[in-house]
PQR file of N, CA, C, O and H, with PARSE charges and radii, in Angstrom:
ATOM      1  N   UNK A   1       1.040 -11.824   4.404 -0.4000 1.5000
ATOM      2  CA  UNK A   1       1.016 -10.781   3.408 -0.0000 2.0000
ATOM      3  C   UNK A   1      -0.052 -11.049   2.346  0.5500 1.7000
ATOM      4  O   UNK A   1      -0.592 -10.110   1.761 -0.5500 1.4000
ATOM      5  N   UNK A   2      -0.357 -12.311   2.099 -0.4000 1.5000
ATOM      6  CA  UNK A   2      -1.393 -12.619   1.108 -0.0000 2.0000
ATOM      7  C   UNK A   2      -2.742 -12.052   1.542  0.5500 1.7000
ATOM      8  O   UNK A   2      -3.505 -11.543   0.721 -0.5500 1.4000
ATOM      9  H   UNK A   2       0.081 -13.073   2.575  0.4000 1.0000
ATOM     10  N   UNK A   3      -3.027 -12.145   2.839 -0.4000 1.5000
ATOM     11  CA  UNK A   3      -4.287 -11.601   3.359 -0.0000 2.0000
ATOM     12  C   UNK A   3      -4.340 -10.092   3.126  0.5500 1.7000
ATOM     13  O   UNK A   3      -5.371  -9.567   2.705 -0.5500 1.4000
ATOM     14  H   UNK A   3      -2.408 -12.559   3.506  0.4000 1.0000
ATOM     15  N   UNK A   4      -3.231  -9.390   3.399 -0.4000 1.5000
ATOM     16  CA  UNK A   4      -3.179  -7.944   3.169 -0.0000 2.0000
ATOM     17  C   UNK A   4      -3.430  -7.617   1.702  0.5500 1.7000
ATOM     18  O   UNK A   4      -4.114  -6.643   1.387 -0.5500 1.4000
ATOM     19  H   UNK A   4      -2.394  -9.817   3.741  0.4000 1.0000
ATOM     20  N   UNK A   5      -2.875  -8.434   0.806 -0.4000 1.5000
ATOM     21  CA  UNK A   5      -3.046  -8.176  -0.617 -0.0000 2.0000
ATOM     22  C   UNK A   5      -4.512  -8.315  -1.015  0.5500 1.7000
ATOM     23  O   UNK A   5      -5.025  -7.511  -1.793 -0.5500 1.4000
ATOM     24  H   UNK A   5      -2.319  -9.224   1.062  0.4000 1.0000
ATOM     25  N   UNK A   6      -5.183  -9.332  -0.486 -0.4000 1.5000
ATOM     26  CA  UNK A   6      -6.602  -9.518  -0.797 -0.0000 2.0000
ATOM     27  C   UNK A   6      -7.412  -8.334  -0.298  0.5500 1.7000
ATOM     28  O   UNK A   6      -8.259  -7.812  -1.023 -0.5500 1.4000
ATOM     29  H   UNK A   6      -4.765  -9.986   0.145  0.4000 1.0000
ATOM     30  N   UNK A   7      -7.161  -7.904   0.936 -0.4000 1.5000
ATOM     31  CA  UNK A   7      -7.866  -6.746   1.497 -0.0000 2.0000
ATOM     32  C   UNK A   7      -7.585  -5.511   0.654  0.5500 1.7000
ATOM     33  O   UNK A   7      -8.500  -4.744   0.354 -0.5500 1.4000
ATOM     34  H   UNK A   7      -6.474  -8.328   1.525  0.4000 1.0000
ATOM     35  N   UNK A   8      -6.337  -5.313   0.273 -0.4000 1.5000
ATOM     36  CA  UNK A   8      -5.968  -4.139  -0.497 -0.0000 2.0000
ATOM     37  C   UNK A   8      -6.586  -4.172  -1.890  0.5500 1.7000
ATOM     38  O   UNK A   8      -6.992  -3.134  -2.413 -0.5500 1.4000
ATOM     39  H   UNK A   8      -5.594  -5.936   0.516  0.4000 1.0000
ATOM     40  N   UNK A   9      -6.661  -5.346  -2.490 -0.4000 1.5000
ATOM     41  CA  UNK A   9      -7.306  -5.468  -3.802 -0.0000 2.0000
ATOM     42  C   UNK A   9      -8.767  -5.059  -3.718  0.5500 1.7000
ATOM     43  O   UNK A   9      -9.272  -4.375  -4.608 -0.5500 1.4000
ATOM     44  H   UNK A   9      -6.331  -6.189  -2.065  0.4000 1.0000
ATOM     45  N   UNK A  10      -9.446  -5.469  -2.662 -0.4000 1.5000
ATOM     46  CA  UNK A  10     -10.845  -5.081  -2.491 -0.0000 2.0000
ATOM     47  C   UNK A  10     -10.977  -3.573  -2.338  0.5500 1.7000
ATOM     48  O   UNK A  10     -11.895  -2.970  -2.894 -0.5500 1.4000
ATOM     49  H   UNK A  10      -9.035  -6.025  -1.939  0.4000 1.0000
ATOM     50  N   UNK A  11     -10.063  -2.958  -1.585 -0.4000 1.5000
ATOM     51  CA  UNK A  11     -10.095  -1.505  -1.403 -0.0000 2.0000
ATOM     52  C   UNK A  11      -9.895  -0.800  -2.745  0.5500 1.7000
ATOM     53  O   UNK A  11     -10.615   0.144  -3.071 -0.5500 1.4000
ATOM     54  H   UNK A  11      -9.317  -3.447  -1.134  0.4000 1.0000
ATOM     55  N   UNK A  12      -8.929  -1.256  -3.508 -0.4000 1.5000
ATOM     56  CA  UNK A  12      -8.654  -0.639  -4.812 -0.0000 2.0000
ATOM     57  C   UNK A  12      -9.876  -0.771  -5.715  0.5500 1.7000
ATOM     58  O   UNK A  12     -10.240   0.176  -6.413 -0.5500 1.4000
ATOM     59  H   UNK A  12      -8.344  -2.023  -3.243  0.4000 1.0000
ATOM     60  N   UNK A  13     -10.507  -1.938  -5.701 -0.4000 1.5000
ATOM     61  CA  UNK A  13     -11.709  -2.142  -6.518 -0.0000 2.0000
ATOM     62  C   UNK A  13     -12.823  -1.187  -6.074  0.5500 1.7000
ATOM     63  O   UNK A  13     -13.542  -0.630  -6.903 -0.5500 1.4000
ATOM     64  H   UNK A  13     -10.212  -2.707  -5.134  0.4000 1.0000
ATOM     65  N   UNK A  14     -12.952  -1.010  -4.778 -0.4000 1.5000
ATOM     66  CA  UNK A  14     -14.006  -0.146  -4.236 -0.0000 2.0000
ATOM     67  C   UNK A  14     -13.819   1.305  -4.675  0.5500 1.7000
ATOM     68  O   UNK A  14     -14.792   1.979  -5.014 -0.5500 1.4000
ATOM     69  H   UNK A  14     -12.368  -1.463  -4.104  0.4000 1.0000
ATOM     70  N   UNK A  15     -12.575   1.791  -4.670 -0.4000 1.5000
ATOM     71  CA  UNK A  15     -12.326   3.182  -5.038 -0.0000 2.0000
ATOM     72  C   UNK A  15     -12.030   3.343  -6.531  0.5500 1.7000
ATOM     73  O   UNK A  15     -11.767   4.446  -7.009 -0.5500 1.4000
ATOM     74  H   UNK A  15     -11.785   1.244  -4.394  0.4000 1.0000
ATOM     75  N   UNK A  16     -12.078   2.219  -7.262 -0.4000 1.5000
ATOM     76  CA  UNK A  16     -11.913   2.225  -8.720 -0.0000 2.0000
ATOM     77  C   UNK A  16     -10.583   2.820  -9.177  0.5500 1.7000
ATOM     78  O   UNK A  16     -10.542   3.648 -10.087 -0.5500 1.4000
ATOM     79  H   UNK A  16     -12.292   1.322  -6.874  0.4000 1.0000
ATOM     80  N   UNK A  17      -9.501   2.392  -8.537 -0.4000 1.5000
ATOM     81  CA  UNK A  17      -8.170   2.848  -8.933 -0.0000 2.0000
ATOM     82  C   UNK A  17      -7.495   1.763  -9.768  0.5500 1.7000
ATOM     83  O   UNK A  17      -6.622   1.041  -9.287 -0.5500 1.4000
ATOM     84  H   UNK A  17      -9.533   1.719  -7.798  0.4000 1.0000
ATOM     85  N   UNK A  18      -7.912   1.665 -11.008 -0.4000 1.5000
ATOM     86  CA  UNK A  18      -7.422   0.619 -11.898 -0.0000 2.0000
ATOM     87  C   UNK A  18      -5.914   0.723 -12.117  0.5500 1.7000
ATOM     88  O   UNK A  18      -5.231  -0.298 -12.197 -0.5500 1.4000
ATOM     89  H   UNK A  18      -8.621   2.251 -11.399  0.4000 1.0000
ATOM     90  N   UNK A  19      -5.394   1.930 -12.215 -0.4000 1.5000
ATOM     91  CA  UNK A  19      -3.964   2.119 -12.439 -0.0000 2.0000
ATOM     92  C   UNK A  19      -3.142   1.527 -11.291  0.5500 1.7000
ATOM     93  O   UNK A  19      -2.134   0.860 -11.525 -0.5500 1.4000
ATOM     94  H   UNK A  19      -5.949   2.759 -12.150  0.4000 1.0000
ATOM     95  N   UNK A  20      -3.573   1.768 -10.063 -0.4000 1.5000
ATOM     96  CA  UNK A  20      -2.879   1.225  -8.900 -0.0000 2.0000
ATOM     97  C   UNK A  20      -2.990  -0.296  -8.870  0.5500 1.7000
ATOM     98  O   UNK A  20      -2.019  -0.983  -8.553 -0.5500 1.4000
ATOM     99  H   UNK A  20      -4.392   2.309  -9.873  0.4000 1.0000
ATOM    100  N   UNK A  21      -4.156  -0.820  -9.196 -0.4000 1.5000
ATOM    101  CA  UNK A  21      -4.353  -2.271  -9.235 -0.0000 2.0000
ATOM    102  C   UNK A  21      -3.408  -2.913 -10.248  0.5500 1.7000
ATOM    103  O   UNK A  21      -2.782  -3.931  -9.952 -0.5500 1.4000
ATOM    104  H   UNK A  21      -4.944  -0.262  -9.453  0.4000 1.0000
ATOM    105  N   UNK A  22      -3.302  -2.336 -11.423 -0.4000 1.5000
ATOM    106  CA  UNK A  22      -2.424  -2.883 -12.456 -0.0000 2.0000
ATOM    107  C   UNK A  22      -0.965  -2.805 -12.034  0.5500 1.7000
ATOM    108  O   UNK A  22      -0.187  -3.711 -12.332 -0.5500 1.4000
ATOM    109  H   UNK A  22      -3.810  -1.510 -11.664  0.4000 1.0000
ATOM    110  N   UNK A  23      -0.582  -1.732 -11.344 -0.4000 1.5000
ATOM    111  CA  UNK A  23       0.782  -1.611 -10.847 -0.0000 2.0000
ATOM    112  C   UNK A  23       1.092  -2.734  -9.862  0.5500 1.7000
ATOM    113  O   UNK A  23       2.139  -3.374  -9.959 -0.5500 1.4000
ATOM    114  H   UNK A  23      -1.214  -0.996 -11.102  0.4000 1.0000
ATOM    115  N   UNK A  24       0.188  -2.976  -8.917 -0.4000 1.5000
ATOM    116  CA  UNK A  24       0.402  -4.040  -7.932 -0.0000 2.0000
ATOM    117  C   UNK A  24       0.461  -5.415  -8.592  0.5500 1.7000
ATOM    118  O   UNK A  24       1.286  -6.247  -8.214 -0.5500 1.4000
ATOM    119  H   UNK A  24      -0.663  -2.457  -8.838  0.4000 1.0000
ATOM    120  N   UNK A  25      -0.393  -5.657  -9.558 -0.4000 1.5000
ATOM    121  CA  UNK A  25      -0.401  -6.947 -10.248 -0.0000 2.0000
ATOM    122  C   UNK A  25       0.905  -7.183 -11.002  0.5500 1.7000
ATOM    123  O   UNK A  25       1.342  -8.326 -11.133 -0.5500 1.4000
ATOM    124  H   UNK A  25      -1.063  -4.981  -9.865  0.4000 1.0000
ATOM    125  N   UNK A  26       1.529  -6.124 -11.495 -0.4000 1.5000
ATOM    126  CA  UNK A  26       2.745  -6.284 -12.286 -0.0000 2.0000
ATOM    127  C   UNK A  26       4.010  -6.395 -11.432  0.5500 1.7000
ATOM    128  O   UNK A  26       5.068  -6.756 -11.947 -0.5500 1.4000
ATOM    129  H   UNK A  26       1.175  -5.195 -11.389  0.4000 1.0000
ATOM    130  N   UNK A  27       3.915  -6.089 -10.141 -0.4000 1.5000
ATOM    131  CA  UNK A  27       5.092  -6.138  -9.265 -0.0000 2.0000
ATOM    132  C   UNK A  27       5.449  -7.572  -8.890  0.5500 1.7000
ATOM    133  O   UNK A  27       4.571  -8.429  -8.787 -0.5500 1.4000
ATOM    134  H   UNK A  27       3.055  -5.796  -9.723  0.4000 1.0000
ATOM    135  N   UNK A  28       6.751  -7.832  -8.685 -0.4000 1.5000
ATOM    136  CA  UNK A  28       7.136  -9.119  -8.090 -0.0000 2.0000
ATOM    137  C   UNK A  28       6.545  -9.218  -6.685  0.5500 1.7000
ATOM    138  O   UNK A  28       6.358  -8.200  -6.017 -0.5500 1.4000
ATOM    139  H   UNK A  28       7.464  -7.136  -8.769  0.4000 1.0000
ATOM    140  N   UNK A  29       6.254 -10.428  -6.238 -0.4000 1.5000
ATOM    141  CA  UNK A  29       5.585 -10.607  -4.952 -0.0000 2.0000
ATOM    142  C   UNK A  29       6.364  -9.988  -3.794  0.5500 1.7000
ATOM    143  O   UNK A  29       5.758  -9.432  -2.878 -0.5500 1.4000
ATOM    144  H   UNK A  29       6.407 -11.255  -6.780  0.4000 1.0000
ATOM    145  N   UNK A  30       7.688 -10.074  -3.815 -0.4000 1.5000
ATOM    146  CA  UNK A  30       8.481  -9.541  -2.702 -0.0000 2.0000
ATOM    147  C   UNK A  30       8.330  -8.024  -2.591  0.5500 1.7000
ATOM    148  O   UNK A  30       8.191  -7.501  -1.485 -0.5500 1.4000
ATOM    149  H   UNK A  30       8.180 -10.526  -4.559  0.4000 1.0000
ATOM    150  N   UNK A  31       8.356  -7.326  -3.693 -0.4000 1.5000
ATOM    151  CA  UNK A  31       8.207  -5.868  -3.692 -0.0000 2.0000
ATOM    152  C   UNK A  31       6.763  -5.488  -3.391  0.5500 1.7000
ATOM    153  O   UNK A  31       6.508  -4.534  -2.655 -0.5500 1.4000
ATOM    154  H   UNK A  31       8.469  -7.750  -4.591  0.4000 1.0000
ATOM    155  N   UNK A  32       5.831  -6.226  -3.953 -0.4000 1.5000
ATOM    156  CA  UNK A  32       4.415  -5.937  -3.756 -0.0000 2.0000
ATOM    157  C   UNK A  32       4.053  -5.985  -2.273  0.5500 1.7000
ATOM    158  O   UNK A  32       3.291  -5.146  -1.792 -0.5500 1.4000
ATOM    159  H   UNK A  32       6.038  -7.001  -4.551  0.4000 1.0000
ATOM    160  N   UNK A  33       4.592  -6.956  -1.555 -0.4000 1.5000
ATOM    161  CA  UNK A  33       4.325  -7.065  -0.125 -0.0000 2.0000
ATOM    162  C   UNK A  33       4.800  -5.848   0.635  0.5500 1.7000
ATOM    163  O   UNK A  33       4.093  -5.342   1.506 -0.5500 1.4000
ATOM    164  H   UNK A  33       5.211  -7.638  -1.946  0.4000 1.0000
ATOM    165  N   UNK A  34       6.001  -5.368   0.312 -0.4000 1.5000
ATOM    166  CA  UNK A  34       6.525  -4.164   0.964 -0.0000 2.0000
ATOM    167  C   UNK A  34       5.669  -2.951   0.627  0.5500 1.7000
ATOM    168  O   UNK A  34       5.383  -2.124   1.492 -0.5500 1.4000
ATOM    169  H   UNK A  34       6.576  -5.779  -0.396  0.4000 1.0000
ATOM    170  N   UNK A  35       5.269  -2.853  -0.612 -0.4000 1.5000
ATOM    171  CA  UNK A  35       4.474  -1.711  -1.061 -0.0000 2.0000
ATOM    172  C   UNK A  35       3.117  -1.688  -0.363  0.5500 1.7000
ATOM    173  O   UNK A  35       2.637  -0.633   0.052 -0.5500 1.4000
ATOM    174  H   UNK A  35       5.501  -3.525  -1.315  0.4000 1.0000
ATOM    175  N   UNK A  36       2.507  -2.865  -0.239 -0.4000 1.5000
ATOM    176  CA  UNK A  36       1.210  -2.953   0.428 -0.0000 2.0000
ATOM    177  C   UNK A  36       1.345  -2.620   1.901  0.5500 1.7000
ATOM    178  O   UNK A  36       0.484  -1.947   2.468 -0.5500 1.4000
ATOM    179  H   UNK A  36       2.897  -3.722  -0.576  0.4000 1.0000
ATOM    180  N   UNK A  37       2.421  -3.085   2.528 -0.4000 1.5000
ATOM    181  CA  UNK A  37       2.643  -2.761   3.936 -0.0000 2.0000
ATOM    182  C   UNK A  37       2.722  -1.251   4.130  0.5500 1.7000
ATOM    183  O   UNK A  37       2.149  -0.713   5.078 -0.5500 1.4000
ATOM    184  H   UNK A  37       3.120  -3.631   2.067  0.4000 1.0000
ATOM    185  N   UNK A  38       3.427  -0.569   3.238 -0.4000 1.5000
ATOM    186  CA  UNK A  38       3.536   0.884   3.333 -0.0000 2.0000
ATOM    187  C   UNK A  38       2.183   1.557   3.079  0.5500 1.7000
ATOM    188  O   UNK A  38       1.847   2.551   3.722 -0.5500 1.4000
ATOM    189  H   UNK A  38       3.892  -1.006   2.468  0.4000 1.0000
ATOM    190  N   UNK A  39       1.421   1.011   2.148 -0.4000 1.5000
ATOM    191  CA  UNK A  39       0.099   1.577   1.866 -0.0000 2.0000
ATOM    192  C   UNK A  39      -0.817   1.448   3.075  0.5500 1.7000
ATOM    193  O   UNK A  39      -1.540   2.384   3.416 -0.5500 1.4000
ATOM    194  H   UNK A  39       1.694   0.203   1.626  0.4000 1.0000
ATOM    195  N   UNK A  40      -0.786   0.293   3.716 -0.4000 1.5000
ATOM    196  CA  UNK A  40      -1.606   0.093   4.910 -0.0000 2.0000
ATOM    197  C   UNK A  40      -1.156   1.007   6.039  0.5500 1.7000
ATOM    198  O   UNK A  40      -1.982   1.541   6.779 -0.5500 1.4000
ATOM    199  H   UNK A  40      -0.200  -0.468   3.439  0.4000 1.0000
ATOM    200  N   UNK A  41       0.161   1.187   6.171 -0.4000 1.5000
ATOM    201  CA  UNK A  41       0.699   2.089   7.194 -0.0000 2.0000
ATOM    202  C   UNK A  41       0.221   3.519   6.925  0.5500 1.7000
ATOM    203  O   UNK A  41      -0.193   4.224   7.845 -0.5500 1.4000
ATOM    204  H   UNK A  41       0.832   0.753   5.570  0.4000 1.0000
ATOM    205  N   UNK A  42       0.282   3.936   5.667 -0.4000 1.5000
ATOM    206  CA  UNK A  42      -0.166   5.274   5.288 -0.0000 2.0000
ATOM    207  C   UNK A  42      -1.647   5.456   5.626  0.5500 1.7000
ATOM    208  O   UNK A  42      -2.052   6.503   6.131 -0.5500 1.4000
ATOM    209  H   UNK A  42       0.619   3.364   4.920  0.4000 1.0000
ATOM    210  N   UNK A  43      -2.439   4.438   5.345 -0.4000 1.5000
ATOM    211  CA  UNK A  43      -3.874   4.487   5.629 -0.0000 2.0000
ATOM    212  C   UNK A  43      -4.124   4.620   7.131  0.5500 1.7000
ATOM    213  O   UNK A  43      -4.939   5.438   7.557 -0.5500 1.4000
ATOM    214  H   UNK A  43      -2.109   3.588   4.935  0.4000 1.0000
ATOM    215  N   UNK A  44      -3.426   3.821   7.926 -0.4000 1.5000
ATOM    216  CA  UNK A  44      -3.600   3.881   9.385 -0.0000 2.0000
ATOM    217  C   UNK A  44      -3.174   5.237   9.940  0.5500 1.7000
ATOM    218  O   UNK A  44      -3.856   5.807  10.792 -0.5500 1.4000
ATOM    219  H   UNK A  44      -2.763   3.156   7.580  0.4000 1.0000
ATOM    220  N   UNK A  45      -2.044   5.749   9.455 -0.4000 1.5000
ATOM    221  CA  UNK A  45      -1.560   7.052   9.935 -0.0000 2.0000
ATOM    222  C   UNK A  45      -2.514   8.173   9.541  0.5500 1.7000
ATOM    223  O   UNK A  45      -2.697   9.126  10.298 -0.5500 1.4000
ATOM    224  H   UNK A  45      -1.490   5.286   8.764  0.4000 1.0000
ATOM    225  N   UNK A  46      -3.117   8.068   8.369 -0.4000 1.5000
ATOM    226  CA  UNK A  46      -4.055   9.102   7.942 -0.0000 2.0000
ATOM    227  C   UNK A  46      -5.328   9.087   8.778  0.5500 1.7000
ATOM    228  O   UNK A  46      -6.078  10.063   8.795 -0.5500 1.4000
ATOM    229  H   UNK A  46      -2.968   7.294   7.754  0.4000 1.0000
ATOM    230  N   UNK A  47      -5.568   7.984   9.466 -0.4000 1.5000
ATOM    231  CA  UNK A  47      -6.731   7.862  10.351 -0.0000 2.0000
ATOM    232  C   UNK A  47      -6.376   8.159  11.809  0.5500 1.7000
ATOM    233  O   UNK A  47      -7.217   7.997  12.693 -0.5500 1.4000
ATOM    234  H   UNK A  47      -4.959   7.191   9.452  0.4000 1.0000
ATOM    235  N   UNK A  48      -5.136   8.594  12.067 -0.4000 1.5000
ATOM    236  CA  UNK A  48      -4.744   9.017  13.408 -0.0000 2.0000
ATOM    237  C   UNK A  48      -4.094   7.952  14.266  0.5500 1.7000
ATOM    238  O   UNK A  48      -3.928   8.165  15.467 -0.5500 1.4000
ATOM    239  H   UNK A  48      -4.453   8.726  11.349  0.4000 1.0000
ATOM    240  N   UNK A  49      -3.723   6.822  13.707 -0.4000 1.5000
ATOM    241  CA  UNK A  49      -3.056   5.780  14.489 -0.0000 2.0000
ATOM    242  C   UNK A  49      -1.605   6.176  14.755  0.5500 1.7000
ATOM    243  O   UNK A  49      -1.020   6.956  14.003 -0.5500 1.4000
ATOM    244  H   UNK A  49      -3.858   6.649  12.731  0.4000 1.0000
ATOM    245  N   UNK A  50      -1.034   5.640  15.818 -0.4000 1.5000
ATOM    246  CA  UNK A  50       0.371   5.900  16.117 -0.0000 2.0000
ATOM    247  C   UNK A  50       1.250   5.135  15.144  0.5500 1.7000
ATOM    248  O   UNK A  50       0.885   4.064  14.659 -0.5500 1.4000
ATOM    249  H   UNK A  50      -1.509   5.006  16.428  0.4000 1.0000
ATOM    250  N   UNK A  51       2.416   5.707  14.868 -0.4000 1.5000
ATOM    251  CA  UNK A  51       3.343   5.067  13.947 -0.0000 2.0000
ATOM    252  C   UNK A  51       4.210   4.067  14.709  0.5500 1.7000
ATOM    253  O   UNK A  51       4.968   4.458  15.597 -0.5500 1.4000
ATOM    254  H   UNK A  51       2.713   6.577  15.261  0.4000 1.0000
ATOM    255  N   UNK A  52       4.103   2.775  14.369 -0.4000 1.5000
ATOM    256  CA  UNK A  52       4.955   1.784  15.027 -0.0000 2.0000
ATOM    257  C   UNK A  52       6.370   1.837  14.466  0.5500 1.7000
ATOM    258  O   UNK A  52       6.596   2.371  13.380 -0.5500 1.4000
ATOM    259  H   UNK A  52       3.487   2.458  13.647  0.4000 1.0000
ATOM    260  N   UNK A  53       7.315   1.284  15.208 -0.4000 1.5000
ATOM    261  CA  UNK A  53       8.680   1.237  14.715 -0.0000 2.0000
ATOM    262  C   UNK A  53       8.752   0.257  13.561  0.5500 1.7000
ATOM    263  O   UNK A  53       8.143  -0.813  13.592 -0.5500 1.4000
ATOM    264  H   UNK A  53       7.131   0.850  16.091  0.4000 1.0000
ATOM    265  N   UNK A  54       9.510   0.644  12.537 -0.4000 1.5000
ATOM    266  CA  UNK A  54       9.651  -0.218  11.372 -0.0000 2.0000
ATOM    267  C   UNK A  54      11.061  -0.754  11.302  0.5500 1.7000
ATOM    268  O   UNK A  54      12.026  -0.086  11.674 -0.5500 1.4000
ATOM    269  H   UNK A  54      10.004   1.513  12.512  0.4000 1.0000
ATOM    270  N   UNK A  55      11.153  -1.965  10.819 -0.4000 1.5000
ATOM    271  CA  UNK A  55      12.452  -2.579  10.576 -0.0000 2.0000
ATOM    272  C   UNK A  55      12.517  -2.979   9.116  0.5500 1.7000
ATOM    273  O   UNK A  55      11.495  -3.277   8.497 -0.5500 1.4000
ATOM    274  H   UNK A  55      10.369  -2.507  10.517  0.4000 1.0000
ATOM    275  N   UNK A  56      13.699  -2.984   8.577 -0.4000 1.5000
ATOM    276  CA  UNK A  56      13.880  -3.464   7.214 -0.0000 2.0000
ATOM    277  C   UNK A  56      13.674  -2.385   6.168  0.5500 1.7000
ATOM    278  O   UNK A  56      13.783  -1.191   6.449 -0.5500 1.4000
ATOM    279  H   UNK A  56      14.529  -2.741   9.080  0.4000 1.0000
ATOM    280  N   UNK A  57      13.377  -2.825   4.967 -0.4000 1.5000
ATOM    281  CA  UNK A  57      13.259  -1.965   3.801 -0.0000 2.0000
ATOM    282  C   UNK A  57      11.940  -1.206   3.833  0.5500 1.7000
ATOM    283  O   UNK A  57      10.910  -1.747   4.236 -0.5500 1.4000
ATOM    284  H   UNK A  57      13.288  -3.794   4.739  0.4000 1.0000
ATOM    285  N   UNK A  58      11.981   0.051   3.404 -0.4000 1.5000
ATOM    286  CA  UNK A  58      10.767   0.859   3.362 -0.0000 2.0000
ATOM    287  C   UNK A  58      10.598   1.477   1.984  0.5500 1.7000
ATOM    288  O   UNK A  58      11.545   2.002   1.399 -0.5500 1.4000
ATOM    289  H   UNK A  58      12.817   0.491   3.076  0.4000 1.0000
ATOM    290  N   UNK A  59       9.387   1.404   1.485 -0.4000 1.5000
ATOM    291  CA  UNK A  59       9.056   2.060   0.220 -0.0000 2.0000
ATOM    292  C   UNK A  59       8.114   3.224   0.466  0.5500 1.7000
ATOM    293  O   UNK A  59       7.380   3.640  -0.430 -0.5500 1.4000
ATOM    294  H   UNK A  59       8.618   0.977   1.961  0.4000 1.0000
ATOM    295  N   UNK A  60       8.138   3.752   1.689 -0.4000 1.5000
ATOM    296  CA  UNK A  60       7.181   4.788   2.072 -0.0000 2.0000
ATOM    297  C   UNK A  60       7.278   6.015   1.179  0.5500 1.7000
ATOM    298  O   UNK A  60       6.257   6.557   0.758 -0.5500 1.4000
ATOM    299  H   UNK A  60       8.734   3.415   2.417  0.4000 1.0000
ATOM    300  N   UNK A  61       8.500   6.460   0.886 -0.4000 1.5000
ATOM    301  CA  UNK A  61       8.649   7.643   0.036 -0.0000 2.0000
ATOM    302  C   UNK A  61       8.090   7.374  -1.356  0.5500 1.7000
ATOM    303  O   UNK A  61       7.431   8.235  -1.937 -0.5500 1.4000
ATOM    304  H   UNK A  61       9.330   6.020   1.229  0.4000 1.0000
ATOM    305  N   UNK A  62       8.347   6.196  -1.888 -0.4000 1.5000
ATOM    306  CA  UNK A  62       7.841   5.848  -3.207 -0.0000 2.0000
ATOM    307  C   UNK A  62       6.324   5.847  -3.216  0.5500 1.7000
ATOM    308  O   UNK A  62       5.703   6.377  -4.138 -0.5500 1.4000
ATOM    309  H   UNK A  62       8.883   5.496  -1.415  0.4000 1.0000
ATOM    310  N   UNK A  63       5.726   5.253  -2.191 -0.4000 1.5000
ATOM    311  CA  UNK A  63       4.265   5.222  -2.113 -0.0000 2.0000
ATOM    312  C   UNK A  63       3.709   6.636  -2.007  0.5500 1.7000
ATOM    313  O   UNK A  63       2.758   6.983  -2.708 -0.5500 1.4000
ATOM    314  H   UNK A  63       6.231   4.822  -1.442  0.4000 1.0000
ATOM    315  N   UNK A  64       4.293   7.452  -1.138 -0.4000 1.5000
ATOM    316  CA  UNK A  64       3.805   8.814  -0.934 -0.0000 2.0000
ATOM    317  C   UNK A  64       3.890   9.629  -2.221  0.5500 1.7000
ATOM    318  O   UNK A  64       2.977  10.390  -2.539 -0.5500 1.4000
ATOM    319  H   UNK A  64       5.065   7.170  -0.569  0.4000 1.0000
ATOM    320  N   UNK A  65       4.980   9.471  -2.956 -0.4000 1.5000
ATOM    321  CA  UNK A  65       5.147  10.216  -4.201 -0.0000 2.0000
ATOM    322  C   UNK A  65       4.088   9.834  -5.233  0.5500 1.7000
ATOM    323  O   UNK A  65       3.580  10.695  -5.952 -0.5500 1.4000
ATOM    324  H   UNK A  65       5.723   8.853  -2.697  0.4000 1.0000
ATOM    325  N   UNK A  66       3.758   8.549  -5.304 -0.4000 1.5000
ATOM    326  CA  UNK A  66       2.866   8.074  -6.359 -0.0000 2.0000
ATOM    327  C   UNK A  66       1.388   8.164  -6.042  0.5500 1.7000
ATOM    328  O   UNK A  66       0.584   8.453  -6.928 -0.5500 1.4000
ATOM    329  H   UNK A  66       4.171   7.851  -4.720  0.4000 1.0000
ATOM    330  N   UNK A  67       1.011   7.919  -4.783 -0.4000 1.5000
ATOM    331  CA  UNK A  67      -0.404   7.718  -4.529 -0.0000 2.0000
ATOM    332  C   UNK A  67      -0.970   8.454  -3.332  0.5500 1.7000
ATOM    333  O   UNK A  67      -2.137   8.244  -2.999 -0.5500 1.4000
ATOM    334  H   UNK A  67       1.664   7.684  -4.063  0.4000 1.0000
ATOM    335  N   UNK A  68      -0.207   9.303  -2.669 -0.4000 1.5000
ATOM    336  CA  UNK A  68      -0.752   9.954  -1.473 -0.0000 2.0000
ATOM    337  C   UNK A  68      -1.908  10.889  -1.822  0.5500 1.7000
ATOM    338  O   UNK A  68      -2.829  11.046  -1.020 -0.5500 1.4000
ATOM    339  H   UNK A  68       0.741   9.473  -2.939  0.4000 1.0000
ATOM    340  N   UNK A  69      -1.880  11.503  -2.981 -0.4000 1.5000
ATOM    341  CA  UNK A  69      -2.961  12.409  -3.366 -0.0000 2.0000
ATOM    342  C   UNK A  69      -4.233  11.641  -3.687  0.5500 1.7000
ATOM    343  O   UNK A  69      -5.334  12.122  -3.418 -0.5500 1.4000
ATOM    344  H   UNK A  69      -1.132  11.375  -3.632  0.4000 1.0000
ATOM    345  N   UNK A  70      -4.090  10.443  -4.265 -0.4000 1.5000
ATOM    346  CA  UNK A  70      -5.262   9.715  -4.732 -0.0000 2.0000
ATOM    347  C   UNK A  70      -5.944   8.912  -3.645  0.5500 1.7000
ATOM    348  O   UNK A  70      -7.059   8.433  -3.849 -0.5500 1.4000
ATOM    349  H   UNK A  70      -3.196  10.052  -4.484  0.4000 1.0000
ATOM    350  N   UNK A  71      -5.297   8.748  -2.475 -0.4000 1.5000
ATOM    351  CA  UNK A  71      -5.958   8.008  -1.395 -0.0000 2.0000
ATOM    352  C   UNK A  71      -6.631   8.966  -0.537  0.5500 1.7000
ATOM    353  O   UNK A  71      -7.260   8.579   0.447 -0.5500 1.4000
ATOM    354  H   UNK A  71      -4.391   9.138  -2.309  0.4000 1.0000
TER
END
């Protein structure tokens, strides 16, 4: 998950979404990992990838509500 966070931080920096970056920095690591996983899933699905089966906790609705328009 640390690798995903580094990749995601670079993406946020590239698109200049300071608000999203600050939100991720303020999250506890356990929640941040789930949030990043959902963000990456959203990105892949928006590019036409198939949706894999998910297990466990999902923050997909939360991510979609907050940032789907800005990505």
